[in-house]
N, C-alpha and C positions, 0 to 999 in steps of 0.2 A: 497399481498409479497412487503414487503420492504427492500429495499438496503442501504448499503454506505462502505464497504469495510469489506474484510473478517477478516479485523484486530483484533477487542475486543474477535469473536466471536470464531477464531484460536487460538489467544495467552493469552487470557483472562482465557479461561475455563483449566486452567492445572495447578495443583499441590493444593498444599493447605496449608493455612496460618498457620502463629506459632505465631501469636501474642499472644494468651492465657500463652503463656510461659514466659512473664515481667511482672513484676508487679506494675513497675512505667508506667502510660499515655504516651503511645508515638502517638503523632500528625501523623493523617493518616494511623495508623496501624490496630486500630478499627472502623468499621462501626459507631459505638457510639460516638466516638472521632470526628467525621467530623461533619462540620456547616449545617445547616438546607440546604442552598440551592446546597452543596455539596451532602447531602442526597436526596435530591430531583431528582439530574441527577441520580443516582445510582437507586433508587426507579422505574422512570421512563425505563429504560434501561432493569432492570429484569422484570419490567412487559411486555414489549415488547417481552423479551425471552420467558416469561411464555406463554404470549398469542400463540407464534407461535408453540414454541414444545408441547403444552398442558400441562408442566410439571408445578406441584406445587411449587414455589418460593421463596423465602422471601427473601428482599434485604439484612439484616443482618448478616445472616448465609450466604448466597452468598459471599457477601463481603470480610468478614472475613474467612470463611475456603475451598471456590474453587477456586478463579481468583489465578490468580501465582501471584508469589513473585515480578519480573520484571513488570507484569503490574501493580498491585497496586503500586509500586513505582513510574510508569511514568502517572498514574492517579495523586497521591497526589503531585508531584513536578509539574505537568503542571497546575493541578486547583490551587494550592496555589499561583504559579507566578502570575497566573489569576488574580486569587481576590485580591491581593496584589501591582497588577498596577492600580492608578488610572489612570481614562482618563479626561482630561482637555481640554477645548477648546481653542481658542487663545487668551483669554481675560483672562483664567485661571479658568475658570468657570469648576465645575467638572458636568462630564457628566457621570458616573458611572466608572465602573471598567472594567477589560478585560474579569469577566465570566458574564457578561452583555451583551454578545454579542451570546452568546450559548443559541440554544432552548431546545437543547436536546444532550446526548452523543451519539453516534451511535456504536462506538466500540473504545477499547483502545487495543494498541498494545505495547507487551512488548517486549522482547528476541524473534526472530525468527529464528531459524537457518538458513543459506545458503542465508537470505534475505539479500539487501544491506542495507547499513545507514539509505537511507530515509527512510524505510519499517518498519523500527522498531523504538520502545520507543520513541510512539506518542500517540496524542490521536485526533479521529475522529469524527466530531461533524456534526452537522444541525445548521447553523447561523439563528438567527431573519433576519427578511426582511430588518430590517435597518443597520444591521451591517458592509455592507460596506462605507453606510455613516457615522455611527459611527467613525470608525476607521482611514478614512477622515478626517474628521472634530478634531478629536483627535492632542495633541502634543506628544502623546509620541511614537506613529507609526507613519512610513512614508511606501509610495506604492513605494517598489525598481523595479529593473528590473524582467520582469516575469521568471518563472522558466521552463527552456527549457530544461535542463538536469533532473535534479531530482526533484522530488516530480510531478512525473508523472501523471496526470492527475488534477492538481492542480496548474495552470500557474499563478494565480493571487497572487504576494507576497506582505504580510505587514509584517514589520520588527520594533520591538521595538527598539529606539534612547536610545543613551548613553553608548554604547560600548557593551562587552561580561560579563558575561549572557546577553541573550536575549530571548524573545519570538518571533518566528517566525510564521505568520499565511499565511496557504497556502489556496485560494480560488479556486473554479472549475469554469468553466464557467457558471455554473448555478447560480453564487452567492450566493449560498446556503450552499452546503459544504464546508467541508474545513478540512483541515489535518494542527494539532497544534503540535507542538516541540518548549523545550527549546533548543539551542544553547550555549554548554560550552565554547566553541572554537571560536576564529575567524575565519571568513568566507572570508575574506581577502585576497588576491594575495599580493605574494608568502606564507604566513604563512600556510594558510589551506592544503598546501601540505602537511606540517611536523608534524602539530600539532594535528593531530587527528578530524580534521573538518571534514571529509569525510568520517568515522568510524563510529560505530553503538553508539560506548562509547562515539562520542561527547554528545549524547542526553539524555543518560542512567544516574540518577543523582547517582547512586551507586556506578561509574568509577571513579579512580582514586582519584582527590581532587574536584571532581564536587559538591559535597555538603556542602563544604566548599564554593566555588563559587556563588553556591547558595542562601546561609546564607547571603554571601556577599550583594546582591542586595535585596532578598525579604527575610528579617528575619523571622524568627518564624517556619520555616521547621527541624523538630528533625532528625537526621540520624538512626533513631528507627531499619531501617532494620539490621545494626553493630549486634547488638544481636544478630541474625541468626545464626554468622560465627565467632564472637568475635572479628574479624579484621575488616578492611577496604576493602572494594570489588575494587581491581583493575582492572578488566574485567569486561565483563558482562558475568556473571554464571546464568544457570539455575537449582540450584542444589536442583529441588524440585520431588518428587513422582508425578505422575500421577494417576488423576481421571479418568480411561479409558473408564468410562459411559457416558462422558461428552467431553471430548477431540476428536479434530478431527483432522484427521491426516492429516500433509502438504505434506507426501511423497507417492507416489503409494507403494502400497503391492507386485508390478515385481521388483520393483527397476527399475535401469537404463537399460530398454531392448529396443528391435528393436520397431518398431510403431506396427506393427501386435502384438506382445505380449500385449503391454500395451492396447489396443482398444479388445481385447478378453478378459482380464483379469476386464476388466471396466465392459463389458457387463455382464460378469460371477459375478462378484460379486454383481451386480446391479439387474439382471433379473432371473439368476438359483437360488443365493444362498439368495437373499434379504437383504444383509448384506448391507445396503445402507451406513454405516459409512465408511466401508471400499471403497465403490465405490468414496465416495468423496475424497478419497486422489489423484484422477486422474483429479481434477475437479480445475480450476484455477480460481482465482478471478476476473480476466476478463472476464468469462462467466456468471456472475452476472449480468451483463449489460444485456443479453437478458431477464432476470427477468424484468427488469426495461422497457425493448422496449416493450413488453405486458401489462404494467400498463397504467393505465388511464392518471396517472401522473408521467413520468418517474424521475422526479427531486426530488420526495418527495418519491423516495423507500429508506430504510434503508438498505444499504450493511451490518449494523452488522448482520442484522436480516437474510441475504440472505441466507448464507448455511445451517440454520435450516430449514426456507422455501423450499430450494433444495431438504433435505433428506425428508420434508413432501411429495413432489412431487413423488419424485423417491420410496417410499414405497406406495403410493395411488396406483400408476403403476404396481408395483409387484405385490400388493394384489390384482389389478383388473385381471392382468392377469393367476394367479394361479399360481402352483406349475409345473415346469419342471425339468428333470433332465437334460438337457444338452441345448446348443443356438439349436442344430440342429431342424429345422422344428421351432422353436420360433421366430428366426429375419433370413431373407432372403437378402442377398444382393441384392442391385439396381444401375444397369449401367448407368452412364449419357455420352451424346454423347457431350458433350461439348469438342472442341477441344484442350483448354488450359491445361485440368486434363491429367494427365497419369497414366493411371493404374499401380500400387504396385503390384508384383506376392506375392503371398503370402497363406499359408496353409488351411486359413478359409475362401476363396473367396466365399464360399456357404452362410455363413453366416453374411458376410459384405465386401464390396469392400473399397479398400484404395488407394486412388490416390493421387500421389503428386501435391500439386498446389500452383501455381507460387504464387509470394507478391502480384500483384496488383489484383487477382482474391481472395485474402484471407484478401485485405483490405474492398473490395466491401461486401464480405460475413460477417464480425466480428462484432460481435454488439457494440461492444466498442469503433470502429473507429466512426460507423454514429451516435451515440449517445454524440460523442466529438466535438462542437464546436469548428471553427476557427482553427481546426488542421487537415484540408484534408491530409494524407498522398501520399507523390508522389512517389507511391511504382511501381517497374519497374516488368517486366517478371523474374523473377528469381525463381529458384527452389530451395528445400532444407530447408527450414524454416517452411514451413507447411505441414500438410498431412489432407485428408481429409477420414473420414469414411461413406460410405452411406447403411441403410438398412431400410426395413422396420420388423414392430412387429407384430406377430402371427394373419399371412395372410391378414395385412390391406392392399391393394396393391394399393389404392387411398391415402394412405400419407404415405411417406417416412420420415424417419430421417435422417438427416446430421450434422455430428460433425466436427467439425473443430479441429487440433489438432496443437499448438507450443511446443518449448521445451522451459521449464525454470528449470533453477539449475538442468543443465543435465537429466531432465525427461521430457517425453513430458506428457502434460498434455491437459485436454480438455478446448478450451478458447473460443468456440461460436457455438450455433447450432441452426437448424431451423428447422421445420417439414411441412408437405405440399408441394407443388409444390415449385420448385427453380427457378422461375422463379426473385424472387426480388434480388437472389445474383447471376444473371447470368452475367458473363464473360464480362469485357470491352474491348473494341479493345485494341490488343497490342500495348504500345508505340513507337514509330518510334526510329530506333537504333540510339544510342549518340555514336558519334566519338569521343572518346579522344585524346586531342592533347598534348604529351608532350614536354616539353623545357626543357633546360640549364636553371640551377638558373643563375642569375646575380655572378660573382663570387665577386664582393664586399658585398653582403649579407651573400653567404657562409660567408666569412670572419668576419662581422660585428655579426650574430650569433654565432659564434663559441667563438669570442673573449667575447661577454657578457656572456655566461654558463661558458667559463671557469676562468672568472675574478671573478664570482658570486661564484659558485659551488665547482672549484677546487683552486683557489688560494685565495679565499677570501678576493680578493682587491674590497673592494665596494665601495670603490669610482672612482676605472676606471668603473666597471659596471654600475654606476649610468650614466656615460657620454652616455652611450648607448640608455639613455630614452629621447625620446621628450618629450618638454613640453608639448605637447598636449595628452601624455598616463595620466597625473595627473588629470585628468576630470574623470578618471576610479576611483581614491582615494577618489576623491568630494562625488563621487555618491554613495560610499559605507560608508565614516565615520560620525561617530555621530553627531547631533547638537553641541555638547559641544569642539568637536575638530578643531583645527586650519582649513583653509583652505589650499591648497597646495601651495608654491610660487618657 
């Protein structure tokens, strides 16, 4: 079992390439036009996919005809930017290029409907063991402030210097997994509030004039995709037909319903119908951390292959149980005695018991939390964000199944699981109640904040607005500026 982010597996296996319609060779449009190093990356990824799924897949036809347009343009743009970025040490000696730090591509995520901007148009990879050392030695990349709000799970931040567009390499705490994207818009405050940096189109090479920006820094990337539409793509758009035999659903079959409906339809699809593809619509990529937890080396798991490995496991369980007409008698609800859990009344109580789970108990149970180093969660005893469902299958009373559910993009999804006894996820002691003390704001602070915002955003009197800035705040500019930009004065 291997893991790394539902990215490529979900977003990449959509639609059909249209490269055969164009007679003029176009950079990146076809597998045959990729340089050998980039072909090797595709070869290794497809080989892993074939091994996990048991399907016979060839890299060329897969790249040309199966992966989605948005995934293909993302792979093309990110790898092109990396391979045309030379890395040099302090003395100016060449130490390779950006592509040299990658061991393998694990997934590529193009457009994903409903996902935040930092979960689209990026490439997830496994880095070589010396990648961070190489990036730290290079003059072209600089370690920035850790990612705290965006690129969740990849806090170690290296950004290419020299202004936008730029490559951002966000690295997990295991120092091997990374999220790589190209930012075509400035991330500096306050420009990022208005220029689209926080939107998905920031990293979509097809959007707006991003392809021109790309070519201005990394010459040679041809906007071959415009031939698909005859006009420039001004927004992210996945106008492609889907190959339903490969694409995995990103939304549950039941839609946005109450938790009892979601749990029932997941178990129905999996254990009664044997429709594991539909069942996967209920699984969050967060749950793949549970597969990592069971592996000999969690850091070596390939998240790009995780959904297919999980589908294989679900299918094997269905086949082992045999055919059943309903969940009645197939699953039996399990009652737990933890005082922190609150039973939810629902019509399928005999088949599975649902509990409202407080945040602190969920944090102890969640596989992703246990595998994320240095990010201990200070969760409180708050209800409403998580539910649990417990049951045993086919008379196996000695080994029950516990599933943790959380809301993602309006849908309740499975984010963690545990089988066997439940001592490992035992609820911690409730934290002491914290008394919130409210005080009145200093009138001068209120006046200053209002004056700054009105001068800046309403009257557009920038000279007056600038007078509200302390010279201490200039350090924020110095931290984010490129090496060629003048320091603040």
